C-alpha positions as CSV (number, residue, x, y, z in Angstrom):
1,M,77.6,10.0,108.1
2,S,74.4,11.7,106.4
3,N,75.6,15.1,108.6
4,W,79.3,14.8,107.3
5,I,78.0,15.0,103.8
6,V,75.5,17.6,104.3
7,K,78.3,19.7,105.9
8,C,80.9,19.1,103.2
9,S,78.5,19.9,100.7
10,Q,77.8,23.3,102.4
11,M,81.4,24.1,103.0
12,Y,83.5,22.8,100.2
13,F,81.0,21.5,97.3
14,T,78.6,24.1,96.8
15,P,81.0,26.9,95.2
16,F,82.7,24.5,93.0
17,V,79.4,23.3,91.5
18,E,78.2,26.7,91.2
19,R,81.5,27.2,89.2
20,M,80.5,24.0,87.1
21,K,77.4,25.2,86.4
22,Q,78.8,28.3,84.8
23,E,80.9,26.1,82.6
24,L,78.0,23.9,82.0
25,L,76.1,26.9,80.2
26,S,78.9,27.7,78.0
27,P,78.9,25.4,75.2
28,H,76.0,25.8,72.6
29,V,74.3,22.4,73.4
30,T,73.1,20.8,76.7
31,Q,71.2,17.9,77.8
32,S,68.8,17.3,80.6
33,D,66.7,14.8,82.2
34,E,64.8,14.0,85.2
35,T,64.0,11.1,87.8
36,P,61.9,10.9,90.8
37,T,63.1,10.4,94.2
38,Q,61.2,10.5,97.7
39,V,62.5,13.0,100.3
40,I,60.3,12.1,103.4
41,A,60.5,15.9,105.1
42,D,59.9,17.9,101.9
43,S,56.8,15.7,100.5
44,D,53.2,16.5,101.1
45,H,52.2,13.0,101.6
46,P,53.8,9.7,101.7
47,N,53.7,8.5,98.1
48,S,54.3,12.2,96.6
49,K,57.4,12.4,94.4
50,C,60.2,14.8,94.5
51,Y,62.9,15.1,91.7
52,M,66.3,14.8,90.7
53,W,67.4,16.8,87.8
54,V,70.4,16.3,85.8
55,H,72.1,18.6,83.4
56,R,75.1,17.7,81.4
57,S,77.4,19.3,78.5
58,G,76.3,18.2,75.1
59,E,77.5,14.6,74.1
60,F,79.9,15.9,71.5
61,Y,81.7,18.3,73.9
62,T,84.4,16.0,75.1
63,R,87.2,18.2,75.9
64,R,85.7,19.2,79.2
65,P,82.4,17.2,79.9
66,I,80.4,18.6,83.0
67,V,77.4,17.1,84.7
68,V,75.3,19.3,87.4
69,Y,72.8,17.4,89.7
70,E,70.0,19.6,91.0
71,Y,67.3,18.5,93.5
72,Q,63.9,20.1,93.2
73,K,60.6,19.6,95.0
74,G,58.5,19.6,91.9
75,R,58.7,18.8,88.1
76,D,56.8,22.1,86.8
77,H,58.4,24.2,83.9
78,Q,59.8,26.7,86.5
79,K,62.4,24.4,87.4
80,P,64.4,24.2,83.9
81,L,63.2,27.9,83.2
82,D,65.1,29.1,86.3
83,F,68.1,27.1,85.3
84,Y,68.3,28.0,81.8
85,K,67.1,31.4,82.2
86,D,70.3,32.9,80.8
87,Y,71.5,30.3,78.5
88,K,71.9,30.5,74.8
89,G,71.7,27.2,72.7
90,V,70.1,23.9,71.9
91,L,68.5,22.1,75.0
92,V,68.2,18.3,74.4
93,T,65.7,16.5,76.3
94,D,62.8,13.8,76.2
95,S,59.2,15.0,75.2
96,L,58.5,16.5,78.7
97,Q,55.8,19.4,78.0
98,Q,58.0,21.4,80.6
99,Y,61.1,21.5,78.2
100,H,58.7,22.9,75.3
101,L,57.6,25.5,77.7
102,V,61.1,26.5,78.3
103,D,61.5,26.8,74.3
104,K,58.5,29.0,74.0
105,K,59.4,31.2,77.0
106,L,63.1,31.8,76.5
107,P,63.8,33.1,72.9
108,D,67.5,32.0,73.3
109,V,66.9,28.3,73.9
110,T,65.8,25.7,71.2
111,N,64.5,22.4,72.3
112,A,65.8,19.5,70.7
113,N,63.8,15.9,71.4
114,C,65.2,12.4,71.7
115,W,64.6,9.6,69.3
116,A,65.3,6.8,71.7
117,H,62.0,8.3,73.1
118,A,60.3,8.5,69.6
119,R,60.6,4.8,69.3
120,R,59.6,3.5,72.4
121,D,55.8,2.8,71.8
122,F,56.5,1.2,68.4
123,A,59.3,-1.3,70.3
124,D,56.4,-2.0,73.0
125,A,54.0,-2.6,70.5
126,V,56.1,-5.3,68.6
127,K,57.1,-6.8,72.0
128,A,53.5,-7.2,72.8
129,A,52.7,-8.9,69.3
130,D,52.2,-12.5,68.7
131,K,55.6,-14.1,68.6
132,K,53.9,-17.1,67.2
133,D,53.2,-15.2,63.7
134,P,56.8,-13.4,62.9
135,L,55.7,-12.7,59.6
136,S,52.7,-11.0,60.9
137,V,55.2,-9.1,63.2
138,R,57.6,-8.1,60.6
139,Q,54.7,-6.8,58.3
140,S,53.3,-4.7,61.2
141,V,53.4,-0.8,61.2
142,A,55.3,-0.7,64.4
143,Y,58.0,-3.0,63.0
144,Q,58.5,-1.0,60.1
145,A,58.6,2.0,61.8
146,L,61.4,0.6,64.1
147,Q,63.1,-0.7,60.9
148,K,63.2,3.1,59.6
149,I,64.4,4.7,62.5
150,A,67.1,2.2,62.7
151,E,68.2,3.0,59.0
152,F,68.9,6.5,60.1
153,Y,69.8,6.0,63.7
154,N,72.8,3.7,62.3
155,A,73.8,6.2,59.7
156,D,74.0,8.8,62.7
157,T,76.2,6.4,64.5
158,E,79.0,6.2,62.0
159,L,79.3,10.1,62.0
160,K,80.2,10.6,65.8
161,G,83.8,10.4,64.9
162,L,83.1,13.3,62.4
163,S,83.8,17.0,63.3
164,S,80.7,19.3,63.8
165,R,80.8,20.7,60.3
166,E,81.4,17.3,58.6
167,R,78.7,15.6,60.5
168,L,76.2,18.4,59.6
169,Q,77.1,17.8,56.0
170,K,76.5,14.4,55.9
171,R,73.3,14.5,58.0
172,Q,71.9,17.1,55.4
173,E,73.1,14.7,52.4
174,V,72.2,11.4,53.9
175,I,69.9,11.2,56.9
176,K,67.7,14.3,56.1
177,P,66.1,12.6,53.1
178,M,65.6,9.3,55.5
179,V,64.0,11.4,58.1
180,E,61.6,13.2,55.7
181,E,60.7,10.3,54.1
182,F,59.8,8.7,57.4
183,F,57.6,11.5,58.5
184,A,55.7,11.5,55.1
185,W,55.2,7.5,55.6
186,V,53.7,8.2,59.3
187,K,51.4,10.8,58.0
188,Q,50.2,8.7,55.5
189,Q,49.6,5.4,58.0
190,V,47.3,8.1,60.2
191,S,45.8,9.4,57.2
192,D,44.8,5.7,56.1
193,C,43.5,4.7,59.7
194,T,46.1,1.6,59.4
195,V,46.1,1.0,62.8
196,P,43.7,2.2,65.8
197,P,44.7,5.4,67.2
198,K,44.4,4.5,70.9
199,S,46.7,1.3,70.2
200,K,50.4,1.4,71.1
201,T,51.4,2.1,67.4
202,G,48.7,4.7,66.9
203,Q,50.0,6.0,70.0
204,G,53.6,6.2,68.6
205,L,52.4,7.6,65.1
206,N,50.5,10.3,66.8
207,F,53.5,11.1,69.2
208,V,56.1,11.4,66.4
209,I,53.7,13.7,64.3
210,N,53.2,16.0,67.4
211,Q,57.0,16.1,68.1
212,E,58.2,16.5,64.5
213,K,59.6,20.0,65.0
214,Y,61.6,19.0,68.1
215,L,62.9,15.9,66.3
216,Q,64.5,17.2,63.5
217,I,66.6,19.9,65.2
218,F,69.6,17.4,65.1
219,L,69.6,17.8,61.5
220,E,70.3,21.4,61.8
221,D,73.3,21.4,64.1
222,G,76.2,19.0,63.9
223,N,76.8,19.3,67.8
224,V,73.3,18.1,68.5
225,P,72.9,14.4,69.4
226,I,70.4,12.3,67.8
227,D,68.9,11.3,71.4
228,N,69.4,12.2,75.0
229,S,71.1,9.0,76.2
230,A,74.0,11.0,77.4
231,S,71.9,12.4,80.0
232,E,70.3,9.4,80.7
233,R,73.7,7.8,81.3
234,A,74.4,10.4,83.6
235,I,71.6,9.8,86.0
236,R,71.6,6.2,85.8
237,T,74.0,6.0,88.8
238,F,71.5,7.8,91.2
239,C,68.8,5.6,89.7
240,L,70.6,2.6,90.9
241,G,71.6,3.9,94.0
242,K,68.1,4.8,95.2
243,K,67.0,1.3,94.8
244,N,69.6,0.7,98.0
245,W,69.1,3.6,100.2
246,M,65.3,4.2,99.0
247,F,64.6,7.8,100.3
248,H,66.5,11.1,101.7
249,N,65.2,12.4,105.0
250,T,65.4,16.0,104.2
251,A,65.8,18.8,101.4
252,K,69.3,19.4,103.0
253,G,70.4,15.9,102.2
254,A,68.9,15.7,98.8
255,S,70.7,18.9,97.8
256,A,73.9,17.2,99.3
257,S,73.6,14.3,97.1
258,A,73.1,16.4,94.2
259,M,76.6,18.2,95.0
260,V,78.1,14.7,95.3
261,Y,76.9,13.3,92.4
262,S,77.8,16.3,90.2
263,I,81.4,16.1,91.3
264,S,81.5,12.2,91.0
265,E,79.9,12.0,87.6
266,T,82.0,14.8,86.3
267,A,85.0,13.0,87.5
268,K,84.2,10.0,85.8
269,L,83.6,12.0,82.5
270,N,86.7,13.3,82.9
271,E,88.7,9.8,83.7
272,G,89.4,11.1,87.0
273,K,89.2,9.1,90.4
274,N,86.3,10.2,92.6
275,K,88.0,9.7,95.8
276,V,91.3,11.8,94.5
277,Y,88.6,14.4,93.1
278,L,87.0,14.9,96.2
279,I,90.3,15.0,98.5
280,I,91.7,17.7,96.5
281,L,88.5,19.8,96.4
282,I,88.6,19.4,100.3
283,R,92.2,20.2,100.9
284,I,92.0,23.3,98.5
285,S,88.8,24.7,100.5
286,Q,90.4,23.9,103.9
287,F,93.6,25.9,102.9
288,Q,91.2,28.6,102.0
289,C,89.7,28.6,105.4
290,V,93.0,28.4,107.4
291,M,94.5,31.1,105.3
292,I,91.8,33.5,106.1
293,T,90.7,32.5,109.7
294,S,93.8,30.9,111.3
295,R,96.9,31.8,109.7
296,H,96.3,35.3,108.5
297,I,99.1,35.1,105.8
298,P,99.6,38.7,104.6
299,V,99.1,38.6,100.5
300,Q,100.7,41.7,99.1
301,S,101.2,40.5,95.5
302,A,100.4,37.5,93.0
303,Q,103.6,36.3,93.2
304,N,103.8,36.4,97.1
305,T,100.4,34.5,97.0
306,L,101.7,32.0,94.7
307,I,104.6,31.1,96.8
308,V,102.4,30.6,99.8
309,I,99.8,28.3,98.1
310,N,102.8,26.4,96.4
311,Q,104.3,25.8,100.1
312,C,101.1,24.7,101.7
313,L,99.4,22.4,98.8
314,T,102.7,21.2,97.2
315,P,103.4,18.3,100.1
316,Q,99.7,17.0,99.5
317,L,99.2,17.6,95.5
318,G,103.0,17.0,94.5
319,K,105.1,19.2,92.5
320,K,104.1,22.8,91.9
321,A,100.5,23.0,92.9
322,V,99.3,26.3,91.1
323,S,100.8,28.0,88.1
324,E,98.8,31.1,87.6
325,I,97.0,33.6,89.8
326,K,94.5,36.3,88.6
327,F,93.6,39.2,91.1
328,C,90.3,41.2,90.9
329,P,89.8,43.6,93.8
330,C,86.7,43.4,95.8
331,F,85.4,44.6,99.2
332,V,83.7,42.8,102.2
333,Q,82.9,44.8,105.4
334,D,86.2,47.0,106.5
335,K,88.6,44.4,105.0
336,T,89.7,44.1,101.5
337,P,89.9,40.4,100.4
338,V,91.6,39.8,97.0
339,L,89.7,37.5,94.6
340,V,92.0,34.7,93.0
341,D,91.3,32.5,90.1
342,L,93.6,29.3,90.7
343,R,94.5,27.0,87.5
344,I,95.6,23.6,89.1
345,L,98.4,21.9,87.1
346,S,99.5,19.3,89.4
347,P,100.0,15.7,88.0
348,N,97.2,14.4,90.4
349,S,94.6,17.1,89.5
350,D,95.3,18.1,86.0
351,V,93.0,15.5,84.3
352,L,91.0,15.6,87.3
353,C,89.9,19.3,86.9
354,R,90.7,19.6,83.5
355,H,92.2,23.1,84.2
356,L,88.8,24.1,85.7
357,D,89.3,27.5,87.5
358,F,88.1,27.9,90.9
359,Q,88.3,30.5,93.6
360,V,89.7,31.2,97.4
361,R,89.5,34.4,99.1
362,P,92.9,35.0,100.9
363,L,92.7,38.1,103.5
364,V,95.0,41.1,102.8
365,V,96.3,41.9,106.4
366,N,97.6,45.6,106.5
């Protein structure tokens, strides 16, 4: 079964996921996260960690959301640097230093940090406090910090139904003063040495001060979410799965898993059914191979290609499979293939692919 998944990934899924990646890097806001995984044949020692990275379109881009998984052996800054080298926009992440280096090395990329991470040290401090004295807990610096964060967090949640412009306006009017007051209060706590610097609360205060620049990015752009929860949700399926299958054997297997998870998570975000999504992709890819290597169907014009494709795919997809074809000439060896962009409009794949273009190369036979 593992070999089947690897072969399907290589034959059918990789080109589609590459196309998804192009679409992913089009919006102005993207989000990213990573989680450790074990890959036996790609590890230096038994306990070494490899990583599965997830990249998704910004939370507020709901028309055609995309999730792309990517397996990497390491976690250094070169990994996101390679992925986002041609990107122009805002990258929402946790506070990992590797992402800050991307912000510094790529002038067109701005890193925004996650407020859910910013509150964690304070939450840990409150959890560890003595519950026998609730008044003391409520008077603690950690509890006050959580309350202040919750105020503008709740205010921002109420803005999710607004347009980007309206959300930005409300953030400037309502939330920005709260955030500025919060940072002034945090700096005052550190200046007054109200808590030990190495305590959980002290670490939380210093963390917030160090990340101030990145934590305020969401106030400048209505399309930037206040936290990175969307990408954490996108990678949660993988995190739950690895508790059962424990590890990958090879890097090829991990990469194949990344392809399948990319398609599966994207299908879910687009209200599609994973099984149907995968079946349609495989059928279309098989059609491509049959057309090139076996049937040698002459393709003389866009209209002829449209007729041939509909004849082949309509029995599987129902109604008319393809409604639009665009030609872009290219040359391979001594043959002349034609690059064809297909726009799927069948009832079974309209919601599934959300009009996502993908490519096949039919052979022109002289």
